[in-house]
C-alpha positions in Angstrom: 85.1 66.1 47.9 88.2 63.6 47.2 88.6 61.2 50.5 91.7 59.4 51.2 93.8 58.1 54.3 96.6 60.0 56.2 99.2 57.8 56.5 100.2 58.9 59.8 96.8 58.3 61.7 94.6 56.7 59.2 92.1 59.3 59.2 90.0 59.5 55.9 91.3 62.7 54.7 87.7 63.6 53.8 86.7 63.8 57.9 90.0 65.7 57.8 88.9 68.7 55.7 85.5 68.6 57.2 86.8 68.7 60.9 89.3 71.9 59.8 85.8 73.2 58.2 84.0 72.8 61.2 86.7 73.9 63.1 87.1 77.3 61.6 83.4 77.8 61.5 83.4 77.5 65.3 86.2 79.8 65.7 84.7 82.5 63.5 81.7 82.1 65.3 83.2 82.3 68.8 85.5 84.7 68.9 88.2 84.9 71.9 87.0 86.1 75.3 87.8 89.2 75.9 90.2 90.4 78.9 88.4 90.5 82.1 87.4 94.2 83.2 88.3 95.6 86.4 85.8 95.1 89.2 85.5 98.7 90.3 87.0 100.2 93.7 84.0 100.8 96.2 83.2 97.0 96.3 86.8 95.5 96.6 87.3 97.7 99.1 84.5 97.3 101.2 85.2 93.7 101.3 88.7 94.0 102.6 87.2 96.8 105.1 85.0 94.2 106.1 87.2 91.3 106.5 89.7 93.6 108.5 87.0 94.0 111.3 85.9 90.5 111.5 89.3 89.7 111.4 90.1 91.9 114.1 87.5 91.2 116.7 87.6 87.3 116.1 90.9 87.2 118.1 89.7 88.6 121.4 93.1 88.1 122.9 93.8 91.4 120.5 90.7 93.3 121.4 91.3 92.8 125.2 94.7 93.9 125.2 94.7 97.0 123.3 92.2 97.8 125.5 94.0 96.5 128.8 97.3 97.9 128.0 96.7 101.5 127.9 94.4 101.4 130.4 97.0 99.6 132.9 99.1 102.7 131.6 96.6 104.9 132.8 96.0 104.1 136.2 99.4 102.8 137.3 101.5 106.1 135.5 98.8 108.6 136.6 98.2 107.5 139.8 102.3 107.0 140.2 103.0 110.2 139.4 99.9 111.8 141.2 100.0 115.6 141.8 104.1 115.7 140.8 102.9 117.5 137.9 100.4 119.9 139.5 102.0 123.1 138.4 101.2 126.2 136.3 103.9 125.1 134.1 102.6 121.8 133.6 99.0 121.8 132.3 97.6 124.6 134.2 97.7 122.5 137.9 95.6 119.7 136.2 95.9 116.4 137.7 98.5 113.9 135.7 95.4 111.3 135.5 93.3 113.9 133.3 96.3 114.8 131.8 97.9 111.3 130.6 93.9 110.7 129.5 94.3 111.9 125.7 98.0 109.9 125.6 96.4 106.9 126.4 93.4 107.4 124.0 96.2 108.3 121.4 98.1 104.9 122.6 94.9 102.6 122.3 94.6 104.4 118.4 98.3 103.9 117.5 98.6 100.5 119.2 95.4 99.2 117.5 96.1 101.1 113.9 100.1 99.6 113.7 99.3 96.3 115.1 96.2 95.7 112.6 98.5 96.3 109.8 100.9 93.1 110.5 97.6 92.0 108.4 99.7 92.6 105.3 102.5 90.8 106.3 100.6 87.8 107.4 98.4 87.7 104.3 101.8 88.0 102.0 102.9 84.8 103.6 99.8 83.0 104.1 99.4 83.8 99.8 96.2 85.8 100.0 97.5 89.0 99.1 99.1 87.8 96.1 95.4 86.1 94.9 94.5 89.8 95.1 97.3 91.5 93.4 96.2 89.1 90.6 92.6 89.8 90.8 91.5 92.4 88.3 91.4 95.2 90.7 93.6 97.9 91.0 96.4 98.1 93.9 94.7 101.2 95.7 91.8 99.0 96.4 94.5 97.1 98.7 95.7 100.5 99.9 92.3 102.0 100.5 90.5 98.7 102.2 93.3 98.0 104.7 94.0 101.6 105.8 90.0 102.1 106.0 89.7 98.7 107.8 92.6 99.6 110.3 91.3 103.1 110.8 87.9 102.0 111.5 88.9 99.4 114.2 91.3 101.9 115.8 88.6 104.7 116.0 86.1 102.1 117.5 88.6 100.9 120.3 89.2 104.5 121.1 85.6 105.5 121.2 85.0 102.3 124.0 88.0 104.3 125.6 85.9 107.3 126.2 83.2 105.2 128.1 85.5 106.2 131.5 85.4 110.2 130.4 82.5 110.7 132.8 84.6 109.5 135.9 86.8 112.6 135.0 84.4 115.6 134.9 84.4 115.4 130.8 80.7 116.1 129.3 80.5 116.4 125.6 78.4 118.5 123.6 77.2 117.2 120.5 79.6 119.6 118.7 82.2 118.6 120.8 81.7 114.6 120.7 81.7 115.4 116.9 85.0 116.6 116.8 86.3 114.4 119.2 85.3 111.9 116.6 86.6 113.5 114.0 89.9 113.9 115.7 90.4 110.1 116.4 89.5 109.5 113.3 92.0 111.1 111.5 94.7 110.1 114.2 93.9 106.5 113.4 93.7 107.2 109.5 97.3 108.6 109.6 99.0 106.5 111.6 97.2 103.2 109.6 98.7 104.3 106.8 101.9 105.0 108.5 101.8 101.2 109.6 101.0 100.2 106.0 103.9 102.2 104.4 106.3 100.5 107.1 104.3 96.8 106.5 104.4 96.7 102.9 107.8 95.7 101.9 108.5 93.6 105.1 108.1 89.8 105.4 109.1 89.5 108.6 107.0 90.2 111.8 109.6 90.4 113.8 111.6 93.6 111.6 107.8 95.0 111.9 108.1 95.0 115.7 111.5 96.5 115.8 110.5 99.5 113.5 107.9 99.9 116.1 110.3 100.5 118.7 112.5 102.1 117.2 110.2 104.3 115.4 106.5 104.8 116.9 107.2 104.4 120.5 109.3 107.4 120.5 106.7 108.9 118.2 104.1 108.5 120.7 106.6 109.7 123.7 107.3 113.1 122.1 103.6 113.7 121.3 102.4 115.2 124.1 101.0 112.1 125.8 103.5 111.6 129.1 104.6 115.4 129.8 103.2 118.9 128.2 104.7 120.6 125.3 105.4 123.8 127.8 107.5 122.0 130.1 109.8 120.6 128.1 113.5 121.4 127.3 113.7 123.5 123.8 115.5 120.7 121.9 112.7 118.3 123.0 110.1 121.0 122.6 111.4 121.3 119.1 110.7 117.9 118.4 107.6 117.6 119.3 106.3 120.8 117.2 108.0 118.3 114.1 106.3 115.4 115.1 102.4 115.6 113.9 101.0 113.4 116.5 101.6 116.3 118.9 98.9 118.1 116.9 96.5 115.0 117.2 97.3 114.8 121.1 96.6 118.6 121.6 93.6 118.5 119.6 91.9 115.9 121.7 93.2 117.8 124.8 91.6 120.6 123.9 88.2 119.0 123.2 88.6 117.0 126.8 89.9 119.8 128.7 89.3 123.2 127.2 90.9 124.8 129.9 94.1 122.5 129.9 94.6 123.1 126.1 98.0 124.7 125.2 97.8 128.2 124.1 100.2 128.4 121.2 98.4 125.4 119.7 95.0 126.4 118.7 92.4 123.8 117.7 92.2 124.9 114.3 96.2 125.2 113.8 95.6 121.4 114.7 93.1 120.2 112.8 95.2 122.3 110.3 98.6 119.5 110.8 96.6 116.6 111.5 94.5 116.5 108.0 97.9 117.5 106.1 99.6 114.6 107.6 96.8 112.3 107.2 96.5 113.2 103.4 101.0 112.8 102.9 100.3 109.5 104.9 97.3 108.0 102.4 99.5 109.6 99.3 102.8 107.7 100.3 100.5 104.5 101.4 99.4 104.8 97.2 103.0 105.1 95.9 104.8 102.5 97.6 101.7 99.8 97.0 101.6 100.7 93.3 105.8 100.7 93.0 106.7 98.0 91.1 109.4 95.8 92.1 111.0 92.3 91.4 110.6 91.7 95.2 107.7 88.7 95.2 104.3 89.5 96.6 104.0 86.2 98.4 
């Protein structure tokens, strides 16, 4: 072995050779680390789901507001209309407090599901969404975790509102209660997916509120919550039949008040349309989240 000196760094050439050999050996012994593998779907989705639940119930004002607002609507509007809706053409002579109860329940589910999805915009502003996007998980994890979390919260809020049902003479059997819970969950899941679709491309909560006032509130108003399908004018009736939320409201009404349900919308038809609407909204939310765009995610 011939030794000398490097004129640039005054390092013995024999030492340089030894260092090069050592580096080559280390390179052969320790190959480059492989790219991180995917962490799966179930565990990351459950983590996001649990985060949504904890985040919501830590904000006491939101919990109180979601329950108190529809309760106030139900009592004030129901008492105000009183007996004016008692006729054979409108819900079979049913008192308006009874008629409006499924609509108030739908309102709770709507408000909880939609406003929970504002967290998508907040997470983008806070940088949390960017950290999830760069993680070794599929974007489907974000959709599943967020939508499932919002649907769970909306379902729980709706079930809490059912504590007032005995005051209206509503008595559940195990089968009717199970179908009621399923209906509430399907409505909650579909509306949460719809809220995700609206919130995902947005970066402003003000724009989100504008969409709610322009689109989602009329969606609830024309769902048979405030007035029955049979008593509406022809063009309003056509719009209500197109509205998928109508079938969720009618399913709840037929389960809570079997004698006052619409005769031309059976429970099986309501479940079929509601299930199809849920699948379509969930599929669109996947497409929206996985769509590539040049817009920054955070």
